[in-house]
N, C-alpha and C positions, 0 to 999 in steps of 0.2 A: 754767827761771826766766823771770819776766816780762821783756819787752824793756826796760822801764824799771825802774830801782831806786827803790823807794818807802821812805820812812821808817816808815810805819805803814800798817795795813790795817784797814778797817772791813768786817765781814762781817754780812750780814743774811739771814734766812730769811723766806719769805712769811708774813705774819701769818695764823694759823689763824682761821677764822670761828667765833665763840663761840656757835654755836647747836647744838652737839653735841660729844661727846668726839672725840679724835683716834684714828686707826687706823694700822696699819702701812704703809698706802699713803702717808699723809702723811709718816710717818717716813722712808721710803725716798726720797721725792721731794725734800724741801727741808731736812730737819733733820739726819738722820744724816750725809749728805755734808758739810754745813757743819761739823758737830761734828768729823768726822774731820780736816778741813782746819784748823780752828781749833786743835785740840789739837796737831796737827803743828807749826803755826806757833809756838805757845807753847813747845814743846820746843826749837824752834830759837832761842828767846830773842828772837823778833821782837815788835814792838809791835802788838798786835791787839786789837780790841774786837768783840764779837759781840752783836748786839741783835735783839730780836724783841718780840712782844706779841700780845695777842688783838685781833682785828678785831671790834669790838662794835657796828657800825652797819650798817644795811641793811634792806631790805624783808623778807628771810627771817626776821630776828629778830623783827620786828613781827608777822609772820604766826604764828610759833611762840607768841609771847606771847598773841595773840588765841585761838589754839587751846587754850591751857592756862589761859586766864582770869587771866593775871598780866601784869605790866608788862614792857616790854623790858629795863628795868634788872634786874629779877628773873631774867630769862632769862640775861643775861650774867654776873650775879653767881653764878649756879649753875654755869655751864660754865667760866668763867675759871679757878677753882682746880683743877677736874678736869684741864683742859688743862695748866696750869702744873705740877701735881704729877706728871702722867704724863711730861712732858718731864724733870723732875728725877729721877724714878725710873729712867729709862732712860739717864741720864747726859748729857743734852744741856746743855752747859756755857755757857749764856748769861751774858754779863757783866751784861745787864739784860733782864728780861722784863716788859714794861709792858702797858697796855691803852688802847684808843683812847677810852674814855669818861672818861679822866682829864682834869683841867683843863689840864695841860701840853700835851696833844695838841690840845685845842680852841684853845688860844692859838697853837700852832705852825701849825695848819691855817688859822686865820683870818689869821695873818700872811702866809702864802703867798697867800691870796686877795686881801688888801689890796695886797700888793706887785705882783702881776700886774695887778690892776685899775688901780693907779696908773700902770703902764707901758703901759696900753692894749693888753694882750695878749688881752683877751676881746672877744667880740662878743655883743651882746644880740639875742635873737630872741623874737618874740611870735607865739604861735599858740594854737589852741583845744585844750583838753584836757578830759577828763571830770571833772566836779566833783560831789561828794556834797553836796546841799543840806542834808541832815539833820546830817551830821557836820561840815559846814563846811570840807571839805578837798578838794584835788585828789586824784585817784586814780592811784597808780602802776599799771602794767600788771597786776600780780598781784592788785590789789584790784578788778579788774573781771572779772565773769563774765557769760556770755551765750551766744547761739547762734552757732556757727561758720558763717561765710558760705560755706564750701566744702562741708562734709559735713552740716551741720544739727545737729550735736551740741549739745545745749541747755545744757551746763555747761562750756563752753570758757573758759580763762583769757584775759585780755587780751593775753598775749604768745604763747600757743601753744594749739592744740587738742590735748588729750590723746587724742582719738579718732582723728583722721586724721594727727596729727603736723605739721600745717601751722603755720608761723610766722605770727603775726598782730600787729596793732597794736590798741590799745583802740578806736580810731575805726572799725575794720572790724567789730567785734562787733555782731551784731543783738540787739535786746532786752536791752541791757546793764543790769546791776544792780551795786550796790556790795556788796562782801563785808563792809563795815563795818556797814552799817545795812539792807541789802537795798533801799535806795532806788533809784529810777531816776535815774541821773546826768544832769547837764546839761552841754552844751558851753559852756565859759567861756574867755575869753582869759587867758593867763598868760605871763609873761616869764621866760626863763632865760638864764644865762650859758653861753657856749660857748668852748672853746679851739680856735682855728682851726689844727689840726695841719697842714693843707695849706700854710700859710705857713712852716712849719718843715721841710717835706720836704727841700729841698735841703741844709739844714744837717745834718739827721739822716742823710741819705744819706752825706755826707762823714764824719760821725762813725762810721757803721757800716763804711764802707770802711777805716777805720783799725783795724778789729778783725777782720781776716780769720782770726785764730786761733780765733774763737769756734766752737762746735760746729755741725755742719751742720744739725741740727734747729732751732737758734736762727736761723741766717742764712736758712734756707729760709722760715720763717714771715715774717720781716721783708721779704724780697724780694717775697713775694706781696702784702703790704700796700703796698709801694712801687709795684708794678706796677698795682694797682687805684687808687692815688692816695689820699693821706691826706685825711680829711674833718674837718669841724667835729665836736667831741665835747662834748656837754653836760656841764657840771661842777656843775650844781645840779639839784635835784629837789624836787617838792612831796611831801614825806614827813614823817611824824610823828616820826621818830627819826633823829638825826644831828647833825653839827656845824652850828650855825646860820650862815646867811649873815650877815656883819657888818651890823648895822643901818645904820651910817652910809654904807656902800657902796650899799645898797639905796635909802636916802633920796636919795642924790646923783643917782640916775637915775630917781627917782619910781616905784620898784617896792615893793610891799608885801612886807616881809621875813618876816612871820608865816607859819610853815609851810614856809619854804624852807630847805633844808639843802644842804651841800656833798655832792655825789655821792660815794658810797663809793669808787669807783675813783680819785678825785682825793685823798681824804683818807687812804686806807689806806697808800699808800707814804710819805706824810708821817709815818706812825707810826714809821718807821725813825728819822727825825730827832728826833721827840719822845721816843722811847725813849733815844736817845743823850743828849739833853739831861737826861733824868731820871737816867741813869747818871752824868753829869758832876756833877750836884748832889750825888749820893750820895758822890762822891769828894771833896767839899768845894771843888770848883772849877767853878762854874756855867758858865764860859766855855770849859771844856776841850773840849766837843763840837765847837767850831769847827775844831779841829785836824784832826779826822777828816772833816769835811764841806766845809771851805772852804780847805784848804791843798793846793796842787798836788802836794805830796809824799805825799799820802794816796791809797791805793788803795781803791776801793769795789767790792765783789763781792756780787752778789745770787744766793742759792741759791733756786731756784723749781722748780715743776712746769711742764710744757709749756703748760698752760692759762693761765699768767701771763706768757708770753714778751713779747707785744706791750706790755703795761702797763709792763714793766721795761726794755724796750729802745727804745721809741719815746715813749710818753706821759710816763713819769716823767722821762726825760732832757730832753724838751721843757720840762717844768715847771721843772726845775733850771736849764736854759739861760735860760729866760724870766725867772726870778728873778734870775739873776746870782750870782756869787761861789762857787757850789757846784761841787764836782767831779761828774763824771758816771760812771756805772758803767764799770769797766775790764774786768770779766768778768761774764757771766751764764750759768753752767754749768747750764742747765735740764735736768732729767731727764724721761724719759717716764713712763708709768703702770705701776703694779704690779697684776697680776692675782692672784687667789687660787684655788687648786685648779682651774685651768683655765678660770675664768670671770671676767668683769669684776667688779671690786669694786663693791658696791652697798650703800650705807648704808641706804636705805629698806627693802630687803628683808632686812637683817641679814647680808648676805654680806660680812662684814668681821671682821678680828681687831682688837678694840679694845685700845689700848695699856694702859689701866688694868686691864683684865681679864687681859691677858697677864702683867702684873707680879705678879698674885696667884698665878701658877702656876709661873713659871720665873724664873731669874736674868736680869737685863737683858743681860749680855754675850753670852748665847747668841743672842738676837735680833739684837743689833748685828752679830755676826760673820756670821750667815747672810744678813742683808739686805745688809751691806757686800760680801759675796762675789757677790751677784747683783743689784746696783743696776741700775735701768733707765737706764743712761747714754746709750745710743744707740738703743734700741728698748724697747718694753714688755717687762718681765720677769715672772716668775711666782714665787709663793710657794706651797709646799705643806707640810703638816705632816710628811709622810713624808720629804721632802727636808731639812726642818729637822732631823729626827731623825738622818738619815744624816750630815749635815754635822757636827752636834754630836758624834755618837759616833765617826765615822771620822776626823775632822780635829781637832777640839778635844780630845777625850778620848784617842783612840788615837795621834795624832801629837804634838801639843803637850803635853798633860797627861801622857802616858806618858813622854815624854822627860824632862820636869822631875822626875817621880816617881822614875825610875830613877837620875838623876844625884844627887838628894838622898839617896836610899836608900843608895847606895854610899858617899857621903860620910859619912853617919852610921854605917853599919855597919863600914866599913873604916878611916875616918880620923878618928874621934872627933868627927864633926859639924863638922869644920873643912875649909877649903880646903887640900888638900895642895899641896906645892911642885911647880913644873914644873922637872924636872931633865933635862938633856941631851935635849931634845925630839926626837922622830923627824921625818923629813921629812913624814910625814902630819900630825903635830901642828902643825908650822909652817905647812903648807899650809892647814889648816882655820882657823887663827888669821888667816892672810892673807885667806882667803875671807870670814871674819866681818867684817873691817875694811871690805870693799867694800859691805856691805849698806846701811848708812845712806845713802850717796850714791845707790845704786840705787833704794831705796824712795823717797827724796826726789824723784828725777826723776819718778816716777809721781804723787806728790802735787802737784808743781808743775804738771803737765799736767792735773790734775783727773781722772786715771785711777785712781779709788779702788779699783775691783775689782782692777786690776793691782797696786796698792800692797798690798792684803790678801794676794794670792797671793805677792808677793815676801816679805812678812813671814812667812807660813807657811813659806816657803822656808828661813828661818833654823832653824826647828824641824826641817824635813826634813834639813837639813845635820847638825844635832845627832844625829838618830836614826840616820842612815847611819853617821856617824863612830862613835857608841857601839856599834852592831852590829858594824862592821868591826873595832873594836879589842878587842871581847869581854872587858871587864874581869872578868867572872865566871870567865874562864879565867886571865888574867894575875894575878889576886889571889893565886894559888898559885905561879905560875911566874916572874913578873917584877913585883915590887911597885912598882918605879919606873915601869914602863910603865902599870901599873894606876893609880897616883897621877896620872900625866900625863893619862890619859884622863879621870879624874874632874875634874882641874883645868880642862882645856879645856872639858869639858861644862858645868861651872859657869859659866865665862866666857860660854858661849853662852846659858845661862839668864839671866845678868845682862843681856846685850844684849837678849834678848827682853823682859825686864821694862821696858825703855824703848821699844823699837821697836813693841811691841804695844799701847802705851798709847793711841794714838788710837782703835784699834778695840775694845780690851778693857780699858778703864780700871780697872774694878773688879778684874779678874783680875790685871792688871799690878801693882796696889798689893798684892794678896795675895801675888804671887810675890816682890816686893821685901821683904815682911815675912818670908817664909820664908828669903830670902837674907840678911836683915838689911842690905840695901843702902840706905844713906842718902845724902842730899845730891843726890838727883835733882831736877832742875828740874820744877816742877809744870806740868801741862797744864790746870789749873783757872783760872778767872777771877782776875785780880789778879797772875798771875805776871809776871815781868819778865825782863830780860836779866842778872839778877844771876848771880854765879858759881855754878857747880854742874854736875852731870852732865847734859848735854842731848843733843840728837839727834846732834850731830857726834861726841860722845865715846862713843856707844853701841857702836861697833865696836871699842873698845879693851878691853883686859883690865881690868875694873872691880873685880875681887876680888883682894886680896893674899893671898899664902900665909899660912896660919895664921889667916885670918879665920874667926871663929866664926859658924856659920850659925844660923838660927832653927828654929822648930818646923815640921816638914813636914806639909802638909795635902794633901788631894786637890784639885787645881786645877779639874777639870771632872768632874762625875758624868754617867754616861750616861743618856739619856732612854729610858724604857721604852716598850714597845708599848702598854701600858695607858694611859699618860699621853697618848700621841698619839691613841689612839682616843677618849679623852674630849674632846680638842679638836676632832676631826672631827665627833663627835656634837653638840657644842655649836654648831658652825658650821652644821651641817645643820638642827638644831632651830630656831636663830634665823632661818634662811632661810625655814622653813615658817611659823613663828609671827608673824614681823614683816613678811613680805612684803605689800605693798599688793595688793589684788585687781586682777585684770585688768579692763579696761573691759567693761561688760555688752554682750552681743550686740545688734546693731541689730534693729529690727523685721523680722519675716519678710517676704520678698518672693517674688514668683512667678518661675519660670524665665524667663518672657518679659521681665520687668524686667531680669534679669541678662544675658540674651542681647543686650540693646541695647548693652551695653558692648563696645568693641573694644579688647582688650588686645594690644599688639604688643611684640615684642622690639626694642630699640633699642641703638645704640652712641653713647656720648657722644664727640663729636669735638672739642669745645672747651668751656671753662668759664671764666667770669670773674665778678667781683663786680659787682653793680648799684650804680651811684653813688647815694650818699645813702641806702643801705639796709644795715643791719647783718645782715639775715636772708636776702636773696635772692641767688641765683646765676643768671646767665644762661647757659643751656646750649644748644648746638646738638646735636641728636640725630638720627642717621641711622636712619630707620625702613625702610630698604631701598628703598621706592618713592619716598621724598622725605625731605628734611631739614626738621626743625621747630625753632623757637625755643621752649624751655620754661623758664619761670621757676620755680625750686624754692626753697622756704624752708628751705634746709639749710646756709646759710653758717656757722651756729654749730656745725655738726657735721662739716663737711668743708672742707678747703682746695680751691680750684679745681683745682689740679694733681693732687689725689688722684683726681678723677673722670674725667679725660680717659682715654679708652680702655676705660672700664668698660662692661660689658653691663648693661642695665636693662630694666625692664618699664614701658611707658607706656600711659596711657589715650589712645587715638588719636582718638576721636570726641567728645571733650569740647569744648563750645563755647569759643571763644577768650575770654580775659579780659584786660582792661587792668590792669596793675600798674606803679606808678612810671613811667607814661608809655610802657611797653613792652607788647607783646601776648604773652601766653603761649598757646601753641597745643597744650596738652596737660598732662598731669600724670604725674609719676613715682610708682610704687608703692614704698613703704618699709615695713620692719618696725620697729615701735617696742616696745622692752621696757618693763618696769614702771618703769625709771629714766628713761625719756624718751630713751634713746640710739637713734639711727636706724641701720639697716643696709639696704644695697641688696638688692633682690630680683633675682637674676641667673640666667642660664642660658647654656649653650654654643650655643644656637640662633643662627642668623644673624639680622641685622637684618631686620625685617619679618615674622618668623615670628609666627603667631597663637598667643596664649596661651589655652588653653581648659581 
């Protein structure tokens, strides 16, 4: 249980970006874990609200709109319902699912901007950025293309060269051109608002110290940022699509507001607040949202993937503190990533299982169970279709479904489809009933500690208890030799079924409802939005005997059907076909060179002995590399791909005779070699050779 007792809980899941459908990696990261927990809390009768919504602003959406010849609004209008309906289809039980292009979100985001501006929480900075004279707009980094200053690739983006993998800034690009009009951009002065996070570091450190119970992967990332020192973060951009900077704020400081929007990292988490406001209005009490955001007895929990940790543990809390009145996150149980069939999930090359496509082929509960059993809670986990089949067939069908089927079959065949009485129960009968009574508290302990895989295993333990008991008691034999004992076995087995119909609700809500229908078990508290602490059968009562003797049962159905080899093969072939047909081409080979040109390069093995972030740079890491015969300082543009501590002690290949280059006031004395896949993910090129070894 949480150290502090809270009256109510607000749960959020990271806003999915509305430039494509959602896949099972999204589901395993931020949405299924949240739904498991929310449904559990509702069954407990606790006051909980679960909000989310589509994140509909940002450069990526503008670029997709340009590529498809439509407007950004048309892009988000297309993907928002696909995302919303996919979540609904798989049973994600939001109290409210909103979207950031709605007026209520604009109003909420601009209110935050005004409040922080009035409290002098921002700093203004003026610098020169590339400007498209034909389009009349400043160019975000992805709207600039040109020649990479490092490798000479002529079609590099303003933030990264896809050829050599180097991180860049638009001002470094040679021969830049606008992707909007192909015009040659000009350098023009522009002003932006920044949130000086460094001013908040001490307070944020105190806040984080009060949450030592957070997961190690969360605290590890936070400590790395504290070690590097928090820096000013821009909260406005010159982009064509987003929440506009309030005109009066811009006028007050003499800044042209046209074309300036609130940066998506600043406005997206405010989407949690605007979604809660929207929910409150739907309840007929437009001020009710304040209870969940501005009352000290409310608990705020963010469910996210590991790529969103810093935004939700440092930046958003700083915004909430700067505004005043708001509660700050009490838990941020971030998950790692989900891989598919042994490879990293890749949307651009089609290596993904899309949620809306899954729902066309299989019931939602099968995926919920398999993912919940293998959630990437502490490290990356893997999904495979063969394991999906194995878990469904051997666990859901053979253990849970088979037990329920046998109990109901005996009740119908031997006892007129009624619950037989429990008469003079044996020591075994009594012991099993006592064991059953322990499970709600045992499973609850796992949910309270955000150990959902453990909770799923414990829940399946109820079915395993039932199966073992049924097999040991052998009612197929006692039906002829001891009718009382046979009746007792069926009675106890049906009580286990009733308990399962409640305890499996967070994981298997559709199947739990189906089982309750077969049992004709009514009066169970709902795990859906709008449930309250009204009287009824809830989590605490699930370990009791819920069915009275003589209770008439409903119509028996198959709870889980087995998944065939043919069905799995179709899914594997679909995945492999999408991977081939949708994968982006690899970069073309560079022009042919002579061996003499190649021989001029001196590749050496090196060992990274220290790594740290470069101040005022989001992309550079400062590395000390042991080349055997000397140590070198090398600046590598990999900060968005690796944490500094990940690299220390790693073996690398370095170009040892590259001319030194000044970057951010520091000298880089070489270059690391990296492998970049078609998704832009970087991997170290390594060897077991000693530092200084020649790579040839």
